[in-house]
C-alpha positions in Angstrom: -13.7 240.0 -65.3 -12.2 238.4 -62.1 -12.7 240.3 -58.9 -10.5 240.5 -55.8 -10.2 242.7 -52.7 -6.9 244.3 -53.4 -3.5 244.0 -55.1 -2.3 241.6 -52.2 -5.2 239.3 -53.1 -4.4 239.4 -57.0 -0.6 238.8 -56.4 -1.3 235.8 -53.9 -4.0 234.3 -56.3 -2.3 234.8 -59.7 1.4 235.2 -59.1 1.4 236.8 -62.5 4.3 236.8 -64.8 3.1 239.8 -66.8 1.6 243.1 -65.7 -2.1 243.1 -64.4 -4.3 246.2 -64.6 -6.4 246.7 -61.5 -9.7 248.5 -62.1 -11.9 250.2 -59.6 -15.3 250.9 -61.3 -16.6 252.5 -57.8 -13.8 255.1 -58.1 -14.8 256.2 -61.6 -18.3 256.1 -60.6 -17.6 258.3 -57.6 -15.7 260.9 -59.6 -18.5 261.1 -62.4 -21.1 261.7 -59.8 -19.0 264.1 -58.1 -18.8 266.3 -61.3 -22.4 265.7 -62.2 -23.4 267.2 -58.8 -20.9 269.8 -58.1 -19.6 271.3 -61.6 -22.0 274.1 -62.3 -22.7 273.0 -65.8 -22.6 270.2 -68.4 -19.6 267.6 -67.8 -18.4 265.5 -70.9 -15.8 262.9 -70.7 -12.6 263.2 -72.8 -12.3 259.8 -74.1 -8.7 260.0 -75.1 -7.7 259.8 -71.4 -9.0 256.1 -71.3 -11.2 254.6 -74.0 -11.9 251.5 -72.1 -15.5 250.3 -73.2 -16.1 249.2 -69.4 -15.1 252.6 -68.3 -17.3 254.3 -70.7 -20.3 252.2 -69.5 -19.5 253.0 -65.9 -19.4 256.7 -66.6 -22.6 256.6 -68.5 -24.3 254.7 -65.6 -23.0 257.3 -63.3 -24.8 260.1 -65.5 -22.1 261.2 -67.9 -24.1 261.5 -71.3 -21.7 263.8 -73.4 -18.4 262.6 -74.7 -15.4 264.6 -76.1 -14.1 262.5 -79.0 -10.9 263.5 -80.8 -10.9 260.9 -83.8 -13.2 259.2 -86.0 -12.1 255.9 -84.4 -13.2 257.3 -81.0 -16.4 258.5 -82.5 -17.2 254.9 -83.7 -16.1 253.5 -80.5 -18.4 255.6 -78.3 -21.3 255.2 -80.6 -21.0 251.5 -80.6 -20.7 251.2 -76.8 -23.3 254.0 -75.9 -25.8 254.3 -78.8 -27.5 257.3 -77.1 -24.5 259.4 -76.1 -24.0 262.9 -77.2 -20.6 263.1 -79.1 -18.6 266.3 -79.5 -15.8 266.2 -82.0 -13.4 268.6 -80.2 -10.2 268.1 -82.1 -9.7 271.4 -84.1 -8.1 269.6 -87.1 -9.9 266.9 -88.7 -10.1 265.2 -92.1 -13.1 265.9 -94.3 -13.8 262.2 -94.3 -14.0 262.0 -90.6 -16.3 265.2 -90.3 -18.6 263.7 -93.0 -18.9 260.2 -91.4 -19.3 261.8 -88.0 -22.2 264.1 -88.9 -24.1 261.9 -91.3 -23.5 258.5 -90.0 -23.1 259.1 -86.3 -25.2 262.1 -85.5 -22.4 264.3 -84.4 -23.4 268.0 -84.6 -20.7 269.8 -82.4 -17.2 270.4 -83.9 -14.4 272.4 -82.7 -12.0 274.6 -84.9 -9.4 277.2 -84.8 -9.0 278.4 -88.4 -11.0 279.7 -91.3 -9.9 276.9 -93.3 -11.2 274.4 -90.7 -14.5 276.1 -90.6 -14.9 276.1 -94.5 -13.8 272.3 -94.2 -16.8 271.5 -91.6 -19.3 273.4 -93.7 -18.2 271.7 -96.9 -18.3 268.2 -95.4 -21.5 268.6 -93.9 -23.3 269.9 -96.9 -25.2 267.4 -99.0 -27.2 267.8 -102.3 -26.3 271.6 -102.1 -28.1 272.0 -98.7 -25.8 273.1 -96.0 -26.2 271.8 -92.4 -28.4 274.1 -90.3 -27.9 272.3 -87.0 -24.1 272.7 -86.3 -22.7 273.7 -82.9 -19.3 275.1 -83.6 -16.9 275.8 -80.9 -14.0 278.1 -81.7 -10.9 277.2 -79.8 -9.0 280.2 -78.2 -5.3 279.7 -77.3 -4.7 280.4 -73.6 -1.4 279.9 -71.5 -0.6 276.7 -69.6 1.3 278.6 -66.9 -0.5 276.8 -64.0 -0.3 273.2 -65.5 2.2 270.4 -65.4 1.8 269.7 -69.0 1.4 272.4 -71.5 -1.3 272.4 -74.2 -0.6 275.9 -75.4 1.4 275.4 -78.6 -0.5 273.1 -81.1 -4.0 274.5 -81.2 -6.0 277.7 -80.8 -6.5 281.0 -82.4 -5.0 284.0 -80.5 -7.6 285.9 -78.6 -6.5 289.1 -80.3 -6.9 287.6 -83.8 -10.2 285.6 -83.3 -12.9 288.3 -84.2 -13.2 287.3 -87.8 -13.2 283.6 -87.1 -15.9 284.1 -84.4 -18.1 286.2 -86.6 -17.8 283.6 -89.6 -18.6 280.7 -87.2 -21.6 282.7 -85.8 -22.9 282.9 -89.3 -22.3 279.2 -90.1 -23.6 277.6 -86.9 -27.0 276.9 -85.0 -25.1 277.5 -81.8 -21.8 279.1 -81.4 -19.3 278.2 -78.7 -15.9 279.1 -77.4 -13.4 276.7 -75.9 -10.1 276.5 -74.5 -7.6 274.1 -72.8 -5.5 275.3 -69.8 -3.2 272.3 -70.0 -3.2 268.9 -68.3 -3.1 268.8 -64.5 -3.9 272.4 -63.7 -2.6 273.1 -60.2 -4.5 276.5 -59.5 -8.0 277.8 -60.4 -6.3 280.8 -61.7 -5.6 278.7 -64.9 -9.3 278.9 -65.6 -10.0 282.5 -64.4 -7.2 283.8 -66.5 -8.2 281.9 -69.5 -11.8 283.1 -69.1 -10.6 286.6 -69.1 -8.8 286.1 -72.4 -11.9 284.6 -73.9 -14.1 287.4 -72.6 -12.0 290.0 -74.5 -12.3 288.0 -77.8 -16.1 287.8 -77.4 -16.3 291.6 -76.8 -13.9 292.3 -79.7 -16.0 290.0 -82.0 -19.3 291.4 -80.8 -20.9 287.9 -81.2 -23.6 286.2 -79.2 -22.2 283.0 -77.6 -24.2 280.0 -76.6 -21.6 277.7 -75.1 -18.5 278.3 -73.0 -16.5 275.1 -72.8 -13.6 275.5 -70.2 -12.1 272.1 -71.3 -10.0 269.8 -69.3 -7.2 270.0 -67.2 -8.8 269.3 -63.9 -6.1 267.8 -61.5 -5.8 264.5 -59.7 -3.3 263.8 -56.8 0.2 262.5 -57.4 3.3 262.4 -55.3 4.5 266.1 -55.2 1.1 267.3 -56.8 -1.5 268.0 -54.1 -4.1 270.4 -55.6 -6.8 272.4 -53.9 -10.2 270.7 -53.6 -12.1 270.7 -56.9 -14.9 272.7 -55.4 -12.4 275.6 -55.4 -11.8 275.3 -59.1 -15.6 275.0 -59.8 -16.4 278.1 -57.7 -13.8 280.2 -59.5 -15.1 279.0 -63.0 -18.7 279.7 -61.9 -17.8 283.3 -60.8 -15.9 284.0 -64.1 -18.6 282.6 -66.3 -21.2 284.6 -64.5 -19.3 287.8 -65.5 -18.9 286.9 -69.1 -20.8 289.1 -71.9 -23.0 286.1 -73.1 -26.7 285.4 -73.2 -28.5 284.4 -70.0 -29.2 281.0 -71.5 -25.6 280.3 -72.4 -24.3 276.8 -71.4 -21.2 276.1 -69.4 -19.3 272.9 -70.4 -16.2 271.0 -69.2 -14.3 268.1 -70.6 -12.5 266.3 -67.8 -10.4 263.2 -68.7 -7.8 262.7 -66.1 -10.1 263.8 -63.2 -12.8 261.2 -64.0 -10.6 258.2 -64.6 -7.1 258.6 -62.9 -8.3 256.6 -59.8 -9.9 254.0 -62.0 -6.9 251.9 -62.5 -3.5 250.9 -61.3 -1.0 248.3 -62.5 0.6 245.5 -60.6 4.0 244.8 -61.9 6.8 242.2 -60.8 10.4 243.2 -60.1 12.6 240.9 -62.4 15.9 242.2 -61.0 17.4 244.6 -58.7 20.9 246.5 -59.4 21.6 248.7 -56.5 18.8 251.4 -56.4 17.5 250.5 -59.9 14.6 248.0 -60.2 13.9 246.1 -63.5 10.1 245.7 -63.9 8.0 244.0 -66.4 6.1 247.2 -67.5 7.5 250.6 -68.6 7.8 253.4 -71.0 6.2 251.5 -73.9 3.5 250.0 -71.6 1.4 252.0 -69.0 4.4 254.1 -67.8 4.8 256.3 -70.7 4.4 259.6 -68.7 6.8 258.4 -65.9 9.4 257.9 -68.6 8.8 260.8 -70.9 7.4 263.6 -68.8 9.0 262.6 -65.5 5.6 261.9 -64.0 5.8 260.4 -60.5 3.0 257.9 -59.7 2.4 256.5 -56.3 3.9 253.0 -55.6 3.4 250.5 -53.0 5.3 247.1 -52.3 2.8 244.3 -52.4 3.4 241.6 -49.8 1.1 239.7 -47.4 3.3 240.8 -44.8 4.2 244.5 -44.8 8.0 245.3 -44.9 9.4 247.0 -41.8 12.3 248.5 -43.6 12.5 252.4 -44.2 11.7 253.8 -47.4 14.3 254.3 -50.1 14.6 255.9 -53.5 14.5 253.8 -56.5 14.4 254.3 -60.3 12.8 251.8 -62.7 13.7 250.2 -66.0 11.1 248.5 -68.0 11.2 245.2 -69.9 12.2 246.3 -73.4 15.8 246.6 -74.7 15.5 250.3 -75.1 17.6 252.6 -72.9 14.6 255.0 -73.1 12.5 252.6 -71.2 13.6 254.3 -67.9 11.6 255.9 -65.2 13.8 258.0 -63.1 11.4 258.6 -60.2 12.4 258.8 -57.4 9.9 255.9 -56.5 9.9 255.5 -52.7 9.7 251.8 -51.7 10.9 249.7 -48.7 14.6 249.4 -48.8 14.5 245.5 -49.0 12.5 245.2 -52.2 13.9 242.5 -54.3 13.4 240.4 -57.4 10.2 238.5 -57.3 8.4 241.1 -55.4 5.2 242.7 -56.7 4.6 246.6 -56.9 1.4 248.4 -57.2 1.8 251.6 -59.3 -1.3 253.7 -58.8 -3.3 256.4 -60.6 -2.9 255.0 -64.0 -6.5 255.1 -65.1 -5.7 258.2 -67.1 -3.3 257.5 -70.1 -1.8 254.4 -68.6 -3.7 252.0 -70.8 -4.3 254.4 -73.6 -0.7 254.8 -74.1 0.3 251.1 -73.9 2.0 249.4 -77.0 3.2 245.9 -77.8 6.8 247.1 -78.6 9.5 244.5 -78.3 6.8 241.9 -77.7 5.8 243.3 -74.4 2.5 244.9 -73.4 0.1 242.0 -72.7 -1.9 242.7 -69.6 -4.7 240.8 -67.8 -7.4 243.2 -66.3 -9.1 242.3 -62.9 -11.4 244.2 -60.7 -10.5 245.2 -57.1 -12.7 246.5 -54.4 -10.3 248.7 -52.3 -9.8 252.4 -52.6 -7.4 253.8 -55.0 -3.9 254.8 -53.7 -4.8 258.6 -53.9 -8.1 260.3 -54.2 -9.7 263.6 -54.5 -13.1 262.1 -53.8 -12.9 260.1 -50.5 -13.6 263.0 -48.3 -10.2 262.4 -46.4 -8.6 265.6 -47.9 -9.0 269.0 -46.3 -12.1 271.0 -47.9 -12.0 274.7 -48.4 -15.0 276.7 -47.5 -17.3 276.9 -50.7 -19.9 279.5 -51.5 -23.1 277.8 -52.7 -23.5 278.1 -56.6 -26.3 280.2 -57.9 -27.4 281.4 -61.2 -26.8 279.3 -64.3 -26.6 275.4 -63.8 
């Protein structure tokens, strides 16, 4: 992989006619080490956010040994790239074939579920020659609100806390280790998302009267985007730690988390070219069917920067973007703030696309090809560079 100092260097050297993905392994390494050192429990990476083999290796080298996989394809991928990784199949609805292959061929022992039917499916798929598996780690997913998050994940999965007792008791009987898990939604903007969720989960455990070995707080840890400036992650970690300490669980119970966005958002950006300008609308060579799915479909605003060897002296102006396909839906409303003199032929760096940017890319309409290069500069935004204000944090004690 070719290496450059920054986006300006890439544009000057390549003058690319297609989008170029700029990756920053040092940013992913830094985020992973931060979680490893500061989160008061086990951190596993949610592969769906960015399944790049290079990124997986970077995270492994930074100490991430557990991976949240949500499909048999992700199971195969991570097992092929990282043979010694611990894989946790955290999708609550899986095919019997996927469960069987994951368990017998890839050594997966941890599975999530949210119904009795899924529990029965897991038990059946991991039974061979009449002998049921005795080493299953089963995590019952509890439905919790997404009130504090930018993207809700409260509708599709999870048993309601007040209806979970029967499932928790049945899973306890079928498992070697019983866990509870939840997801507060993507880009949680307040630690209260986790403390409120843990309160619901606590009530479910008390109602069922079961011994819980794992509490998995899921993902949702935020990154920095225009208009979204969350509190330092240490504040989230402290709130989770305090709530976990108050749960009715055994002293040896483990605390897990599944960050995706927080580990990889800063890993990548995309260099695009302006093909045409019409008033305050820029036509660029990447878009809704490429790495800008979220910008188009959920109005996500990403940081942008005009890439020129000599910086523009014009004031910033608001622009919207169209991608390269023939589809009207290939539109990113923004506003994206760029110098008022941006024109056709200019390059723009769009930042914080390490999470879901590459993962959502398609080749619709013949577009989508993108070269990948490595750059050495800092990401356009960061939670980890030490430049943001830090809240006072009480030292963590107790379980780790």
